[in-house]
N, CA, C and O of each residue as an XYZ file, in Angstrom:
376
protein
N     -59.278    -19.989     70.256
C     -58.834    -20.094     68.724
C     -56.998    -19.849     69.215
O     -57.022    -18.686     69.616
N     -55.797    -20.254     69.340
C     -54.803    -19.513     69.849
C     -53.898    -18.245     69.007
O     -53.810    -17.735     67.890
N     -53.287    -18.141     70.441
C     -53.272    -16.418     69.888
C     -51.539    -16.076     69.770
O     -51.003    -16.085     70.878
N     -50.763    -15.832     68.810
C     -49.384    -15.678     68.540
C     -48.966    -14.469     70.557
O     -49.423    -13.494     71.154
N     -47.821    -15.554     70.719
C     -47.551    -14.905     71.947
C     -47.086    -13.990     71.879
O     -47.587    -13.474     72.878
N     -46.320    -13.091     71.391
C     -45.350    -12.635     71.057
C     -47.001    -10.911     70.864
O     -47.328    -10.097     71.727
N     -47.323    -11.005     70.005
C     -48.721    -10.276     70.081
C     -49.942     -9.981     71.004
O     -50.960     -9.309     70.838
N     -49.411    -10.816     72.157
C     -51.050    -11.184     73.844
C     -49.477    -10.114     74.192
O     -49.806     -9.021     74.653
N     -47.762    -10.306     74.020
C     -46.932     -9.795     75.485
C     -47.921     -7.995     75.054
O     -48.552     -7.362     75.901
N     -47.738     -7.521     73.372
C     -47.458     -6.397     73.080
C     -48.758     -5.686     73.418
O     -48.866     -4.716     74.169
N     -49.903     -6.417     72.640
C     -51.409     -5.817     72.882
C     -50.970     -5.254     74.860
O     -51.210     -4.093     75.193
N     -50.626     -5.821     75.437
C     -51.138     -5.930     76.963
C     -50.403     -5.235     77.280
O     -50.661     -4.734     78.375
N     -49.083     -4.755     76.605
C     -48.434     -3.118     76.747
C     -48.857     -2.464     76.453
O     -48.602     -1.293     76.733
N     -49.732     -2.842     75.733
C     -50.413     -1.340     74.894
C     -51.387     -0.937     75.744
O     -51.685      0.257     75.760
N     -52.449     -2.415     77.107
C     -53.290     -1.606     77.494
C     -53.019     -1.786     79.139
O     -53.626     -2.112     80.159
N     -51.487     -1.284     78.629
C     -51.178     -0.500     80.569
C     -50.285     -1.730     81.658
O     -50.450     -1.691     82.878
N     -49.554     -2.550     81.134
C     -49.145     -4.284     81.878
C     -47.719     -3.547     81.513
O     -47.392     -3.291     80.354
N     -46.990     -3.269     82.566
C     -45.910     -3.597     82.047
C     -44.597     -4.426     82.934
O     -43.989     -4.498     84.002
N     -44.733     -4.964     81.528
C     -43.089     -6.642     81.555
C     -42.341     -5.745     82.619
O     -42.021     -4.562     82.729
N     -42.197     -7.212     83.533
C     -41.233     -7.378     84.297
C     -40.159     -8.703     84.031
O     -40.457     -9.349     83.026
N     -39.305     -9.056     84.568
C     -38.433    -10.327     83.797
C     -38.158    -11.068     85.046
O     -37.954    -10.348     86.023
N     -38.094    -12.627     85.276
C     -37.769    -13.270     85.938
C     -38.240    -14.552     85.197
O     -38.111    -14.987     84.053
N     -38.815    -14.951     86.291
C     -38.945    -16.889     85.761
C     -39.206    -16.763     84.536
O     -38.609    -17.183     83.544
N     -40.329    -16.032     84.674
C     -41.627    -15.507     83.346
C     -41.519    -14.201     83.114
O     -41.040    -13.544     84.039
N     -41.985    -13.345     81.646
C     -42.198    -12.390     81.328
C     -43.706    -12.323     82.339
O     -44.504    -13.199     82.006
N     -44.166    -11.462     83.447
C     -44.586    -10.829     84.198
C     -45.088     -9.631     83.507
O     -44.303     -9.103     82.719
N     -46.172     -9.140     83.646
C     -46.510     -8.298     82.968
C     -47.901     -7.718     84.411
O     -48.836     -8.502     84.578
N     -47.878     -6.672     85.109
C     -47.987     -6.040     86.057
C     -49.160     -4.485     85.615
O     -48.874     -3.477     84.969
N     -49.945     -4.722     86.015
C     -50.967     -3.047     85.124
C     -51.168     -2.159     86.071
O     -51.388     -2.377     87.262
N     -51.089     -1.154     85.521
C     -50.420      0.168     86.208
C     -51.371      0.851     85.355
O     -51.468      0.706     84.136
N     -52.447      2.023     86.503
C     -53.707      2.556     86.020
C     -53.145      3.709     85.561
O     -51.989      4.077     85.769
N     -54.404      4.550     84.621
C     -53.904      5.960     84.225
C     -53.103      6.225     85.040
O     -51.919      6.383     84.741
N     -53.473      6.314     86.031
C     -52.184      7.383     87.210
C     -51.372      7.108     87.330
O     -50.513      7.797     87.880
N     -51.171      5.879     86.860
C     -49.735      5.817     87.686
C     -50.032      4.738     88.700
O     -48.925      4.202     88.748
N     -50.784      4.071     89.532
C     -50.905      3.554     90.625
C     -50.710      1.946     89.484
O     -51.111      1.623     88.365
N     -49.611      1.109     90.910
C     -49.895     -0.041     90.789
C     -50.360     -1.044     90.897
O     -49.845     -1.271     91.992
N     -51.163     -2.270     90.628
C     -52.027     -2.501     90.844
C     -51.491     -4.168     91.319
O     -50.311     -4.515     91.357
N     -53.143     -5.390     91.782
C     -52.127     -6.667     92.259
C     -52.605     -6.946     90.782
O     -51.877     -7.836     90.343
N     -53.469     -6.581     89.892
C     -54.073     -7.576     88.893
C     -52.529     -7.425     87.847
O     -52.280     -6.393     87.223
N     -51.692     -8.565     87.832
C     -51.471     -9.343     86.774
C     -51.057    -10.535     86.046
O     -51.316    -11.424     86.857
N     -50.522    -11.152     84.909
C     -50.428    -12.218     84.147
C     -49.534    -12.390     83.860
O     -48.817    -11.408     84.050
N     -48.775    -13.647     83.202
C     -47.686    -13.508     82.690
C     -47.235    -14.649     81.210
O     -48.319    -14.887     80.677
N     -46.796    -14.935     80.901
C     -46.147    -15.824     79.847
C     -44.976    -16.469     79.966
O     -44.153    -16.331     80.871
N     -44.889    -17.544     78.548
C     -43.669    -18.266     79.537
C     -42.392    -18.132     78.243
O     -42.575    -18.079     77.027
N     -41.245    -18.106     78.915
C     -39.896    -17.708     78.233
C     -39.345    -19.045     77.337
O     -38.271    -19.002     76.737
N     -40.169    -20.157     77.331
C     -39.314    -21.162     76.955
C     -39.826    -20.966     74.801
O     -40.936    -21.339     74.422
N     -38.803    -20.374     73.815
C     -38.889    -20.630     73.190
C     -40.055    -21.125     71.707
O     -40.809    -20.625     70.872
N     -39.458    -22.550     72.213
C     -41.126    -23.324     71.483
C     -42.051    -22.869     71.766
O     -43.017    -23.156     71.059
N     -42.272    -21.917     72.943
C     -43.634    -21.603     72.887
C     -44.145    -20.227     71.807
O     -44.223    -19.044     72.139
N     -44.395    -20.729     70.675
C     -44.814    -19.422     69.953
C     -46.026    -18.295     69.298
O     -46.180    -17.402     68.465
N     -46.975    -19.374     70.744
C     -48.605    -19.061     70.503
C     -49.297    -19.347     72.224
O     -48.692    -19.873     73.158
N     -50.242    -18.991     72.228
C     -51.201    -19.237     73.904
C     -52.336    -19.951     73.638
O     -53.398    -19.408     73.333
N     -52.159    -21.315     73.748
C     -53.900    -21.728     73.640
C     -55.100    -21.383     74.510
O     -55.202    -20.716     75.539
N     -56.088    -22.139     73.669
C     -57.215    -21.400     74.871
C     -57.660    -21.331     76.415
O     -58.450    -20.699     77.117
N     -56.500    -22.555     76.562
C     -56.365    -22.496     77.530
C     -56.044    -22.114     78.760
O     -56.611    -21.890     79.830
N     -54.596    -22.100     78.145
C     -53.689    -20.632     78.623
C     -54.625    -18.987     78.745
O     -54.618    -18.210     79.700
N     -55.335    -18.859     77.480
C     -55.571    -17.328     77.343
C     -56.640    -17.557     78.326
O     -56.979    -16.496     78.848
N     -57.356    -18.689     78.802
C     -58.699    -18.487     79.604
C     -57.955    -17.775     80.977
O     -58.185    -16.651     81.421
N     -56.874    -18.912     81.568
C     -56.356    -18.199     82.922
C     -56.263    -16.952     82.798
O     -57.196    -16.200     83.082
N     -54.885    -16.467     82.263
C     -54.704    -15.398     81.866
C     -55.826    -14.161     82.203
O     -55.605    -13.248     82.998
N     -56.779    -14.294     81.609
C     -57.998    -13.648     81.280
C     -58.678    -13.991     82.811
O     -59.169    -13.099     83.501
N     -58.625    -15.526     83.263
C     -58.822    -14.596     85.306
C     -57.832    -14.302     85.413
O     -57.785    -13.628     84.384
N     -57.077    -14.231     85.736
C     -56.021    -13.414     85.664
C     -56.222    -12.084     86.212
O     -56.300    -11.513     87.300
N     -56.272    -11.845     84.947
C     -56.930    -10.200     85.009
C     -58.300     -9.002     85.110
O     -58.595     -7.849     84.798
N     -58.852    -10.263     85.801
C     -60.049    -10.086     86.088
C     -61.163    -10.065     84.504
O     -61.745     -9.213     83.833
N     -61.083    -10.702     84.499
C     -62.283    -10.831     83.033
C     -62.163    -12.114     82.349
O     -61.360    -13.043     82.439
N     -63.710    -11.779     81.285
C     -64.110    -13.446     81.052
C     -62.734    -13.743     80.247
O     -61.597    -13.311     80.434
N     -63.368    -14.833     79.075
C     -61.946    -14.549     78.474
C     -62.210    -14.042     77.350
O     -61.208    -13.792     76.680
N     -63.875    -13.621     76.563
C     -64.126    -12.868     75.955
C     -63.892    -11.343     75.785
O     -63.855    -10.400     74.994
N     -63.798    -11.632     76.694
C     -63.681     -9.603     77.106
C     -61.776     -9.108     76.789
O     -61.134     -8.212     76.240
N     -61.496    -10.673     77.732
C     -59.755    -10.603     77.628
C     -59.696    -10.458     76.019
O     -59.111     -9.489     75.536
N     -60.443    -11.645     75.008
C     -60.006    -11.110     73.881
C     -59.936     -9.510     73.267
O     -59.211     -8.684     72.712
N     -61.497     -9.809     73.915
C     -61.458     -8.201     73.089
C     -60.333     -7.005     73.380
O     -59.928     -6.240     72.505
N     -59.898     -6.985     74.790
C     -58.646     -6.413     75.530
C     -57.636     -6.516     74.148
O     -57.327     -5.517     73.499
N     -57.243     -7.707     73.862
C     -56.394     -7.764     72.917
C     -56.394     -7.254     72.152
O     -55.469     -6.545     71.756
N     -57.732     -7.468     71.506
C     -58.196     -7.061     69.755
C     -58.228     -5.296     69.450
O     -58.012     -4.670     68.412
N     -58.655     -4.764     71.065
C     -58.681     -3.251     71.078
C     -60.219     -3.144     70.699
O     -60.323     -1.982     70.305
N     -61.268     -3.646     70.624
C     -62.229     -3.700     71.351
C     -62.308     -2.571     72.543
O     -62.426     -1.357     72.379
N     -62.218     -3.241     73.706
C     -62.050     -3.124     75.365
C     -60.683     -1.481     75.313
O     -59.478     -1.728     75.271
N     -60.969     -0.659     75.321
C     -59.871     -0.150     75.512
C     -59.678     -0.038     76.609
O     -60.370     -0.628     77.439
N     -58.116      1.197     77.113
C     -58.265      1.142     78.383
C     -59.324      1.805     79.762
O     -59.867      1.396     80.788
N     -59.224      2.601     79.267
C     -60.709      2.981     80.038
C     -61.234      2.428     80.382
O     -61.322      2.339     81.607
N     -62.291      1.308     79.163
C     -63.249      0.631     79.816
C     -62.864     -0.837     80.454
O     -63.555     -1.684     81.020
N     -61.372     -0.772     80.096
C     -61.317     -2.169     81.247
C     -61.557     -1.540     82.890
O     -62.319     -1.955     83.764
N     -60.535     -0.322     82.914
C     -60.245     -0.252     84.488
C     -61.807      0.628     85.022
O     -62.014      1.014     86.172
N     -62.961      0.822     83.591
C     -64.092      1.186     84.947
C     -64.796     -0.541     85.192
O     -65.561     -0.954     86.063
N     -64.189     -1.206     84.091
C     -64.559     -3.197     84.931
C     -63.926     -2.878     85.568
O     -64.514     -2.423     86.549
N     -62.895     -2.819     85.640
C     -62.550     -2.987     87.172
C     -62.625     -2.374     88.179
O     -62.384     -3.176     89.082
N     -62.797     -1.513     88.540
C     -63.450     -0.250     89.352
C     -64.727     -0.729     89.748
O     -65.076     -0.520     90.909
N     -65.645     -1.469     88.802
C     -66.376     -2.211     88.766
C     -66.567     -3.520     90.064
O     -67.128     -3.494     91.160
N     -65.928     -4.437     89.441
C     -65.909     -4.904     89.867
C     -64.974     -4.832     91.849
O     -64.748     -5.328     92.952
N     -64.910     -4.350     91.405
C     -63.458     -3.425     93.263
C     -62.910     -3.910     93.398
O     -62.641     -4.254     94.549
N     -62.044     -4.513     91.984
C     -59.941     -5.093     91.879
C     -59.738     -3.854     92.117
O     -59.094     -3.726     93.158
N     -60.059     -2.633     91.500
C     -58.881     -0.719     91.732
C     -59.739     -0.172     92.041
O     -59.643      1.025     92.315
């Protein structure tokens, strides 16, 4: 199910991703202790793109080292930032 791009960007920002501008809106994950990680995802600047489709949500999930289900949980808030960091640590990503 497609998601509103603005809401996805807001949710990422609330979960520790810091927005960087460039050819795309890049979101780089910083740990709770402030360390920059290699984990990043991006959204398009394209004004026409108001929603992010299922395929792109799946790609964003992979970039964030999550299953699509867990990525949607991260966006919708059942998966907290603390739980996300535990998952990343268990996977050896941070």
